[in-house]
FIKE-994813 format. One record per residue (C-alpha): residue number from 1; chain; z, y, x. Coordinates in pm, whole numbers, padded with zeros to 5 digits. Each point is the difference from the previous one (the first is absolute). Example, Ala and Ser with C-alpha at 12.3 -4.5 7.8 and 13.67 -1.06 7.14 Angstrom:
2
<pt n="1" chain="A" up="00780" north="-00450" east="01230"/>
<pt n="2" chain="A" up="-00066" north="00344" east="00137"/>
//
This chain:
326
<pt n="1" chain="A" up="00000" north="00000" east="00000"/>
<pt n="2" chain="A" up="-00089" north="00349" east="00125"/>
<pt n="3" chain="A" up="00295" north="00239" east="-00041"/>
<pt n="4" chain="A" up="00012" north="00376" east="00047"/>
<pt n="5" chain="A" up="00351" north="00110" east="00093"/>
<pt n="6" chain="A" up="00114" north="00363" east="-00027"/>
<pt n="7" chain="A" up="00313" north="00132" east="00171"/>
<pt n="8" chain="A" up="00143" north="00332" east="-00114"/>
<pt n="9" chain="A" up="00380" north="00020" east="00012"/>
<pt n="10" chain="A" up="00063" north="00273" east="00258"/>
<pt n="11" chain="A" up="-00183" north="00150" east="00298"/>
<pt n="12" chain="A" up="-00283" north="-00256" east="00017"/>
<pt n="13" chain="A" up="-00294" north="-00057" east="-00230"/>
<pt n="14" chain="A" up="-00155" north="-00334" east="00084"/>
<pt n="15" chain="A" up="-00274" north="-00229" east="-00128"/>
<pt n="16" chain="A" up="-00060" north="-00359" east="00104"/>
<pt n="17" chain="A" up="-00241" north="-00278" east="-00092"/>
<pt n="18" chain="A" up="00123" north="-00358" east="00014"/>
<pt n="19" chain="A" up="-00199" north="-00317" east="-00056"/>
<pt n="20" chain="A" up="00271" north="-00241" east="-00113"/>
<pt n="21" chain="A" up="00244" north="-00006" east="00296"/>
<pt n="22" chain="A" up="-00234" north="00168" east="00248"/>
<pt n="23" chain="A" up="00022" north="00374" east="00071"/>
<pt n="24" chain="A" up="-00358" north="00121" east="00038"/>
<pt n="25" chain="A" up="00070" north="00375" east="00011"/>
<pt n="26" chain="A" up="00297" north="00236" east="-00009"/>
<pt n="27" chain="A" up="-00025" north="00380" east="00012"/>
<pt n="28" chain="A" up="00271" north="00266" east="-00005"/>
<pt n="29" chain="A" up="00032" north="00378" east="-00013"/>
<pt n="30" chain="A" up="00348" north="00121" east="00096"/>
<pt n="31" chain="A" up="00157" north="00335" east="-00081"/>
<pt n="32" chain="A" up="00149" north="00176" east="00303"/>
<pt n="33" chain="A" up="00151" north="00342" east="00055"/>
<pt n="34" chain="A" up="00150" north="00206" east="00281"/>
<pt n="35" chain="A" up="00296" north="00109" east="-00214"/>
<pt n="36" chain="A" up="00168" north="-00063" east="-00332"/>
<pt n="37" chain="A" up="-00031" north="-00379" east="-00028"/>
<pt n="38" chain="A" up="-00146" north="-00168" east="-00309"/>
<pt n="39" chain="A" up="-00061" north="00265" east="-00265"/>
<pt n="40" chain="A" up="-00133" north="-00178" east="-00314"/>
<pt n="41" chain="A" up="-00236" north="00282" east="-00096"/>
<pt n="42" chain="A" up="-00164" north="-00009" east="00343"/>
<pt n="43" chain="A" up="-00016" north="-00380" east="00000"/>
<pt n="44" chain="A" up="-00178" north="00005" east="-00336"/>
<pt n="45" chain="A" up="-00251" north="00252" east="00134"/>
<pt n="46" chain="A" up="-00055" north="-00220" east="00306"/>
<pt n="47" chain="A" up="-00057" north="-00314" east="-00207"/>
<pt n="48" chain="A" up="-00234" north="00178" east="-00241"/>
<pt n="49" chain="A" up="-00208" north="00117" east="00294"/>
<pt n="50" chain="A" up="-00014" north="-00346" east="00159"/>
<pt n="51" chain="A" up="00018" north="-00277" east="-00260"/>
<pt n="52" chain="A" up="-00370" north="-00021" east="-00077"/>
<pt n="53" chain="A" up="-00099" north="-00015" east="00366"/>
<pt n="54" chain="A" up="00266" north="-00261" east="00076"/>
<pt n="55" chain="A" up="-00113" north="-00228" east="-00285"/>
<pt n="56" chain="A" up="-00368" north="00039" east="00082"/>
<pt n="57" chain="A" up="00063" north="-00072" east="00369"/>
<pt n="58" chain="A" up="00204" north="-00311" east="-00080"/>
<pt n="59" chain="A" up="-00280" north="-00132" east="-00224"/>
<pt n="60" chain="A" up="-00269" north="00086" east="00256"/>
<pt n="61" chain="A" up="00185" north="-00163" east="00290"/>
<pt n="62" chain="A" up="00050" north="-00311" east="-00211"/>
<pt n="63" chain="A" up="-00367" north="-00010" east="-00095"/>
<pt n="64" chain="A" up="00095" north="00020" east="-00366"/>
<pt n="65" chain="A" up="-00047" north="00229" east="-00301"/>
<pt n="66" chain="A" up="00211" north="00047" east="-00311"/>
<pt n="67" chain="A" up="-00227" north="-00253" east="-00171"/>
<pt n="68" chain="A" up="00142" north="-00266" east="00234"/>
<pt n="69" chain="A" up="00364" north="00084" east="-00069"/>
<pt n="70" chain="A" up="00174" north="-00246" east="-00235"/>
<pt n="71" chain="A" up="00351" north="00150" east="-00005"/>
<pt n="72" chain="A" up="00151" north="00345" east="00059"/>
<pt n="73" chain="A" up="00355" north="-00009" east="00135"/>
<pt n="74" chain="A" up="00211" north="00314" east="00045"/>
<pt n="75" chain="A" up="00348" north="00112" east="00105"/>
<pt n="76" chain="A" up="00200" north="00033" east="-00322"/>
<pt n="77" chain="A" up="00348" north="00045" east="00145"/>
<pt n="78" chain="A" up="00209" north="00137" east="00171"/>
<pt n="79" chain="A" up="-00095" north="00332" east="00162"/>
<pt n="80" chain="A" up="-00054" north="00369" east="-00060"/>
<pt n="81" chain="A" up="-00066" north="00032" east="-00373"/>
<pt n="82" chain="A" up="-00296" north="00239" east="00008"/>
<pt n="83" chain="A" up="-00164" north="-00190" east="00285"/>
<pt n="84" chain="A" up="00043" north="-00335" east="-00175"/>
<pt n="85" chain="A" up="-00148" north="00153" east="-00314"/>
<pt n="86" chain="A" up="-00308" north="00118" east="00186"/>
<pt n="87" chain="A" up="-00060" north="-00349" east="00140"/>
<pt n="88" chain="A" up="00045" north="-00154" east="-00344"/>
<pt n="89" chain="A" up="-00249" north="00242" east="-00157"/>
<pt n="90" chain="A" up="-00259" north="-00081" east="00265"/>
<pt n="91" chain="A" up="00057" north="-00375" east="-00043"/>
<pt n="92" chain="A" up="-00024" north="00018" east="-00379"/>
<pt n="93" chain="A" up="-00316" north="00210" east="00019"/>
<pt n="94" chain="A" up="-00171" north="-00251" east="00231"/>
<pt n="95" chain="A" up="00112" north="-00295" east="-00212"/>
<pt n="96" chain="A" up="-00113" north="00154" east="-00329"/>
<pt n="97" chain="A" up="-00330" north="00133" east="00131"/>
<pt n="98" chain="A" up="-00096" north="-00329" east="00162"/>
<pt n="99" chain="A" up="00166" north="-00231" east="-00257"/>
<pt n="100" chain="A" up="00219" north="-00162" east="00266"/>
<pt n="101" chain="A" up="00347" north="-00153" east="-00054"/>
<pt n="102" chain="A" up="00286" north="00212" east="00135"/>
<pt n="103" chain="A" up="00343" north="-00089" east="00134"/>
<pt n="104" chain="A" up="00294" north="00205" east="00125"/>
<pt n="105" chain="A" up="00227" north="-00120" east="00280"/>
<pt n="106" chain="A" up="00330" north="00096" east="00160"/>
<pt n="107" chain="A" up="-00048" north="00173" east="00335"/>
<pt n="108" chain="A" up="00313" north="-00154" east="00158"/>
<pt n="109" chain="A" up="-00090" north="-00355" east="-00100"/>
<pt n="110" chain="A" up="-00354" north="00060" east="00125"/>
<pt n="111" chain="A" up="00136" north="00075" east="00349"/>
<pt n="112" chain="A" up="00170" north="-00338" east="00004"/>
<pt n="113" chain="A" up="-00298" north="-00193" east="-00134"/>
<pt n="114" chain="A" up="-00246" north="00139" east="00257"/>
<pt n="115" chain="A" up="00258" north="-00082" east="00267"/>
<pt n="116" chain="A" up="00017" north="-00360" east="-00121"/>
<pt n="117" chain="A" up="-00379" north="-00023" east="-00003"/>
<pt n="118" chain="A" up="-00053" north="00141" east="00348"/>
<pt n="119" chain="A" up="00292" north="-00172" east="00177"/>
<pt n="120" chain="A" up="-00034" north="-00334" east="-00173"/>
<pt n="121" chain="A" up="00375" north="00001" east="-00066"/>
<pt n="122" chain="A" up="00101" north="-00189" east="-00312"/>
<pt n="123" chain="A" up="00336" north="00150" east="-00088"/>
<pt n="124" chain="A" up="00103" north="00291" east="00224"/>
<pt n="125" chain="A" up="00267" north="00263" east="-00021"/>
<pt n="126" chain="A" up="-00172" north="00339" east="-00002"/>
<pt n="127" chain="A" up="00137" north="00313" east="00158"/>
<pt n="128" chain="A" up="-00187" north="00259" east="-00206"/>
<pt n="129" chain="A" up="00041" north="00333" east="00170"/>
<pt n="130" chain="A" up="-00221" north="00294" east="-00098"/>
<pt n="131" chain="A" up="00038" north="00361" east="-00103"/>
<pt n="132" chain="A" up="00179" north="-00037" east="-00332"/>
<pt n="133" chain="A" up="00096" north="-00367" east="00031"/>
<pt n="134" chain="A" up="00240" north="-00191" east="00219"/>
<pt n="135" chain="A" up="00076" north="-00343" east="-00139"/>
<pt n="136" chain="A" up="00074" north="-00354" east="00113"/>
<pt n="137" chain="A" up="-00192" north="-00227" east="-00237"/>
<pt n="138" chain="A" up="-00019" north="-00377" east="-00043"/>
<pt n="139" chain="A" up="-00126" north="-00237" east="-00270"/>
<pt n="140" chain="A" up="00280" north="-00168" east="-00192"/>
<pt n="141" chain="A" up="00002" north="-00161" east="-00346"/>
<pt n="142" chain="A" up="-00342" north="00118" east="-00113"/>
<pt n="143" chain="A" up="00013" north="00363" east="00113"/>
<pt n="144" chain="A" up="00003" north="00213" east="00310"/>
<pt n="145" chain="A" up="00363" north="00101" east="00039"/>
<pt n="146" chain="A" up="00132" north="00303" east="00189"/>
<pt n="147" chain="A" up="00283" north="-00114" east="00226"/>
<pt n="148" chain="A" up="00055" north="00334" east="00169"/>
<pt n="149" chain="A" up="-00139" north="00351" east="-00012"/>
<pt n="150" chain="A" up="00053" north="00365" east="00084"/>
<pt n="151" chain="A" up="00265" north="00179" east="-00201"/>
<pt n="152" chain="A" up="-00170" north="00339" east="00035"/>
<pt n="153" chain="A" up="-00335" north="00074" east="00164"/>
<pt n="154" chain="A" up="-00252" north="-00249" east="00130"/>
<pt n="155" chain="A" up="-00016" north="-00047" east="00378"/>
<pt n="156" chain="A" up="-00350" north="00148" east="00013"/>
<pt n="157" chain="A" up="00107" north="00312" east="-00190"/>
<pt n="158" chain="A" up="00298" north="00034" east="00233"/>
<pt n="159" chain="A" up="-00228" north="-00022" east="00304"/>
<pt n="160" chain="A" up="-00233" north="00262" east="-00148"/>
<pt n="161" chain="A" up="00295" north="00227" east="-00081"/>
<pt n="162" chain="A" up="00118" north="-00035" east="00359"/>
<pt n="163" chain="A" up="-00354" north="00071" east="00116"/>
<pt n="164" chain="A" up="00000" north="00329" east="-00190"/>
<pt n="165" chain="A" up="00330" north="00095" east="00166"/>
<pt n="166" chain="A" up="-00169" north="-00025" east="00340"/>
<pt n="167" chain="A" up="-00323" north="00168" east="-00106"/>
<pt n="168" chain="A" up="-00230" north="-00297" east="-00064"/>
<pt n="169" chain="A" up="-00247" north="-00019" east="-00288"/>
<pt n="170" chain="A" up="-00037" north="-00274" east="-00260"/>
<pt n="171" chain="A" up="00002" north="-00288" east="00064"/>
<pt n="172" chain="A" up="00238" north="00018" east="00295"/>
<pt n="173" chain="A" up="00062" north="-00368" east="00075"/>
<pt n="174" chain="A" up="-00267" north="-00054" east="00263"/>
<pt n="175" chain="A" up="00089" north="00323" east="00183"/>
<pt n="176" chain="A" up="00369" north="-00096" east="00005"/>
<pt n="177" chain="A" up="-00090" north="-00348" east="00129"/>
<pt n="178" chain="A" up="-00195" north="00157" east="00286"/>
<pt n="179" chain="A" up="00281" north="00244" east="00078"/>
<pt n="180" chain="A" up="00256" north="-00282" east="-00003"/>
<pt n="181" chain="A" up="-00184" north="-00173" east="00286"/>
<pt n="182" chain="A" up="00087" north="00305" east="00216"/>
<pt n="183" chain="A" up="00369" north="-00006" east="-00091"/>
<pt n="184" chain="A" up="00237" north="-00105" east="00278"/>
<pt n="185" chain="A" up="00349" north="00054" east="-00138"/>
<pt n="186" chain="A" up="00145" north="-00153" east="-00316"/>
<pt n="187" chain="A" up="00180" north="00251" east="-00219"/>
<pt n="188" chain="A" up="00268" north="-00157" east="-00219"/>
<pt n="189" chain="A" up="-00082" north="00052" east="-00369"/>
<pt n="190" chain="A" up="00163" north="-00105" east="-00330"/>
<pt n="191" chain="A" up="-00070" north="-00367" east="-00076"/>
<pt n="192" chain="A" up="00012" north="-00053" east="-00376"/>
<pt n="193" chain="A" up="-00023" north="-00361" east="-00115"/>
<pt n="194" chain="A" up="00193" north="-00079" east="-00316"/>
<pt n="195" chain="A" up="-00015" north="-00371" east="-00068"/>
<pt n="196" chain="A" up="-00369" north="-00064" east="-00056"/>
<pt n="197" chain="A" up="-00085" north="00368" east="-00054"/>
<pt n="198" chain="A" up="-00069" north="00300" east="00221"/>
<pt n="199" chain="A" up="00000" north="00376" east="-00045"/>
<pt n="200" chain="A" up="-00139" north="00285" east="00206"/>
<pt n="201" chain="A" up="00136" north="00324" east="-00149"/>
<pt n="202" chain="A" up="00293" north="00025" east="00241"/>
<pt n="203" chain="A" up="-00223" north="-00078" east="00295"/>
<pt n="204" chain="A" up="-00238" north="00278" east="-00104"/>
<pt n="205" chain="A" up="00284" north="00254" east="-00021"/>
<pt n="206" chain="A" up="00130" north="-00109" east="00340"/>
<pt n="207" chain="A" up="-00346" north="00037" east="00156"/>
<pt n="208" chain="A" up="-00048" north="00342" east="-00157"/>
<pt n="209" chain="A" up="00324" north="00117" east="00161"/>
<pt n="210" chain="A" up="-00102" north="-00143" east="00337"/>
<pt n="211" chain="A" up="-00342" north="00166" east="-00012"/>
<pt n="212" chain="A" up="00148" north="00336" east="-00099"/>
<pt n="213" chain="A" up="00240" north="-00021" east="00296"/>
<pt n="214" chain="A" up="-00299" north="-00023" east="00238"/>
<pt n="215" chain="A" up="00205" north="-00222" east="00231"/>
<pt n="216" chain="A" up="-00211" north="-00313" east="-00032"/>
<pt n="217" chain="A" up="-00336" north="-00106" east="00134"/>
<pt n="218" chain="A" up="-00246" north="-00063" east="-00285"/>
<pt n="219" chain="A" up="-00142" north="-00313" east="00165"/>
<pt n="220" chain="A" up="00352" north="-00141" east="00031"/>
<pt n="221" chain="A" up="00068" north="00072" east="-00366"/>
<pt n="222" chain="A" up="-00325" north="-00172" east="-00107"/>
<pt n="223" chain="A" up="00090" north="-00302" east="00212"/>
<pt n="224" chain="A" up="00353" north="-00009" east="-00142"/>
<pt n="225" chain="A" up="-00117" north="00038" east="-00360"/>
<pt n="226" chain="A" up="-00234" north="-00298" east="00034"/>
<pt n="227" chain="A" up="00260" north="-00218" east="00169"/>
<pt n="228" chain="A" up="00266" north="00083" east="-00260"/>
<pt n="229" chain="A" up="-00209" north="-00024" east="-00316"/>
<pt n="230" chain="A" up="-00191" north="-00310" east="00108"/>
<pt n="231" chain="A" up="00322" north="-00177" east="00105"/>
<pt n="232" chain="A" up="00133" north="00059" east="-00351"/>
<pt n="233" chain="A" up="-00318" north="-00141" east="-00155"/>
<pt n="234" chain="A" up="-00004" north="-00305" east="00226"/>
<pt n="235" chain="A" up="00368" north="-00067" east="-00070"/>
<pt n="236" chain="A" up="-00047" north="-00020" east="-00376"/>
<pt n="237" chain="A" up="-00325" north="-00198" east="00044"/>
<pt n="238" chain="A" up="00185" north="-00261" east="00205"/>
<pt n="239" chain="A" up="00276" north="-00015" east="-00258"/>
<pt n="240" chain="A" up="-00261" north="-00060" east="-00273"/>
<pt n="241" chain="A" up="-00161" north="-00282" east="00198"/>
<pt n="242" chain="A" up="00340" north="-00168" east="00025"/>
<pt n="243" chain="A" up="00099" north="00065" east="-00361"/>
<pt n="244" chain="A" up="-00330" north="-00127" east="-00142"/>
<pt n="245" chain="A" up="-00033" north="-00289" east="00249"/>
<pt n="246" chain="A" up="-00351" north="00112" east="00092"/>
<pt n="247" chain="A" up="-00181" north="-00029" east="00333"/>
<pt n="248" chain="A" up="-00278" north="00260" east="-00022"/>
<pt n="249" chain="A" up="00008" north="00379" east="00021"/>
<pt n="250" chain="A" up="-00274" north="00252" east="-00067"/>
<pt n="251" chain="A" up="00016" north="00379" east="00027"/>
<pt n="252" chain="A" up="-00213" north="00212" east="-00232"/>
<pt n="253" chain="A" up="-00039" north="00369" east="-00079"/>
<pt n="254" chain="A" up="-00107" north="00285" east="00223"/>
<pt n="255" chain="A" up="00313" north="-00015" east="00216"/>
<pt n="256" chain="A" up="-00078" north="-00368" east="00057"/>
<pt n="257" chain="A" up="-00285" north="00112" east="00230"/>
<pt n="258" chain="A" up="00255" north="00120" east="00256"/>
<pt n="259" chain="A" up="-00019" north="-00215" east="00314"/>
<pt n="260" chain="A" up="00369" north="00037" east="00084"/>
<pt n="261" chain="A" up="00106" north="-00118" east="-00346"/>
<pt n="262" chain="A" up="-00234" north="-00298" east="00035"/>
<pt n="263" chain="A" up="00146" north="-00079" east="00342"/>
<pt n="264" chain="A" up="00357" north="00007" east="-00131"/>
<pt n="265" chain="A" up="-00094" north="-00226" east="-00291"/>
<pt n="266" chain="A" up="-00173" north="-00241" east="00237"/>
<pt n="267" chain="A" up="00307" north="-00021" east="00225"/>
<pt n="268" chain="A" up="00236" north="-00058" east="-00291"/>
<pt n="269" chain="A" up="-00220" north="-00271" east="-00151"/>
<pt n="270" chain="A" up="-00039" north="-00178" east="00332"/>
<pt n="271" chain="A" up="00377" north="-00005" east="00050"/>
<pt n="272" chain="A" up="00061" north="-00159" east="-00341"/>
<pt n="273" chain="A" up="-00296" north="-00240" east="00002"/>
<pt n="274" chain="A" up="-00204" north="00185" east="-00261"/>
<pt n="275" chain="A" up="-00366" north="00101" east="00000"/>
<pt n="276" chain="A" up="-00129" north="00357" east="00008"/>
<pt n="277" chain="A" up="-00356" north="00129" east="-00018"/>
<pt n="278" chain="A" up="-00096" north="00369" east="-00004"/>
<pt n="279" chain="A" up="-00275" north="00112" east="-00235"/>
<pt n="280" chain="A" up="-00304" north="00195" east="00120"/>
<pt n="281" chain="A" up="00083" north="00369" east="-00045"/>
<pt n="282" chain="A" up="-00270" north="00051" east="-00263"/>
<pt n="283" chain="A" up="00164" north="-00262" east="-00224"/>
<pt n="284" chain="A" up="00365" north="00079" east="00076"/>
<pt n="285" chain="A" up="-00042" north="00359" east="-00121"/>
<pt n="286" chain="A" up="-00118" north="00083" east="-00353"/>
<pt n="287" chain="A" up="-00342" north="-00153" east="-00060"/>
<pt n="288" chain="A" up="-00220" north="-00111" east="-00288"/>
<pt n="289" chain="A" up="-00056" north="-00356" east="00123"/>
<pt n="290" chain="A" up="00355" north="-00088" east="-00098"/>
<pt n="291" chain="A" up="-00066" north="00138" east="-00349"/>
<pt n="292" chain="A" up="-00321" north="-00200" east="-00035"/>
<pt n="293" chain="A" up="00162" north="-00322" east="00119"/>
<pt n="294" chain="A" up="00310" north="00030" east="-00219"/>
<pt n="295" chain="A" up="-00219" north="00092" east="-00295"/>
<pt n="296" chain="A" up="-00197" north="-00320" east="00050"/>
<pt n="297" chain="A" up="00317" north="-00210" east="00020"/>
<pt n="298" chain="A" up="00132" north="00158" east="-00320"/>
<pt n="299" chain="A" up="-00336" north="-00034" east="-00177"/>
<pt n="300" chain="A" up="-00031" north="-00369" east="00089"/>
<pt n="301" chain="A" up="00346" north="-00071" east="-00143"/>
<pt n="302" chain="A" up="00020" north="00238" east="-00298"/>
<pt n="303" chain="A" up="-00344" north="00143" east="-00072"/>
<pt n="304" chain="A" up="-00106" north="00363" east="-00023"/>
<pt n="305" chain="A" up="00210" north="00283" east="-00143"/>
<pt n="306" chain="A" up="-00074" north="00163" east="-00332"/>
<pt n="307" chain="A" up="-00101" north="00362" east="00051"/>
<pt n="308" chain="A" up="00313" north="00118" east="-00182"/>
<pt n="309" chain="A" up="00212" north="-00193" east="00251"/>
<pt n="310" chain="A" up="-00136" north="00191" east="00300"/>
<pt n="311" chain="A" up="00244" north="00290" east="-00040"/>
<pt n="312" chain="A" up="00162" north="00086" east="00334"/>
<pt n="313" chain="A" up="00373" north="-00029" east="00065"/>
<pt n="314" chain="A" up="00113" north="00179" east="00312"/>
<pt n="315" chain="A" up="00346" north="-00159" east="00002"/>
<pt n="316" chain="A" up="-00068" north="-00372" east="-00047"/>
<pt n="317" chain="A" up="00225" north="-00192" east="00238"/>
<pt n="318" chain="A" up="-00115" north="-00300" east="00200"/>
<pt n="319" chain="A" up="00228" north="-00246" east="-00179"/>
<pt n="320" chain="A" up="-00136" north="00106" east="-00340"/>
<pt n="321" chain="A" up="-00345" north="-00144" east="00075"/>
<pt n="322" chain="A" up="-00089" north="-00338" east="-00150"/>
<pt n="323" chain="A" up="-00143" north="-00216" east="00280"/>
<pt n="324" chain="A" up="-00191" north="-00255" east="-00205"/>
<pt n="325" chain="A" up="-00225" north="-00107" east="00287"/>
<pt n="326" chain="A" up="00282" north="-00158" east="00204"/>
//
């Protein structure tokens, strides 16, 4: 089956063509800015300017046209409401115009499903760490359950907030990763793990005070932020592996592209006899291939959605999704 997947939950508008379980094209246009972070109005403008080109390029690179597409899959939840709505409108328009079945999928679950496809892991724990989301997820009793999460902001949003404090644009993660490689001295920072959960608000306040004091080297702070935050994430990931009696770990989300986080996960898994595989950056971050693939899984198990059931829900939690295909 030829599936067109559309991703539109936050800063990225993506389109992907899959032929059953094979990704044959995946295109993205990502919103960036030098200041101010993710402003929904500006993201909408960006996506409106780019969606047609992204879809056409994905079809062209796949050697397909809309006449070949047999299913339209789109991000239905969670995300920025206005951005989700734009993606849903585009998906509905394509489905209605071309008389193609449509299906909406959960963005968080889609990250895990593309990770399972590309790693070959059967039943992993997933550290899902992106801008708005930081969750430890595993499949238990018919659903993907959240075993730990952030109590305030997502790790990616925290990193971008920190990036703005030191004058970096959006997104800041890659620039902070590069700066951290130049850091030589570890600066002690608040370490906030509460059972299986983490929070970053206190750490942000502490960093703001340190930056305002002008007593610390920025490279050292970037290095220390990564070491502290990633240690927290690896700690709760290891605890989830033990609690769920699982032997596989995947990391998804934009922050999952960070090489240092991958290295720390690899070390932890090796020490406890578990398996770890990093995802290619283009499929760890937000992408439309994961939407296409999860849409196909859902379609094969439950059929297409009715048009009236394609209403977006920006707050759907991972554990609320029915996983009929497993």
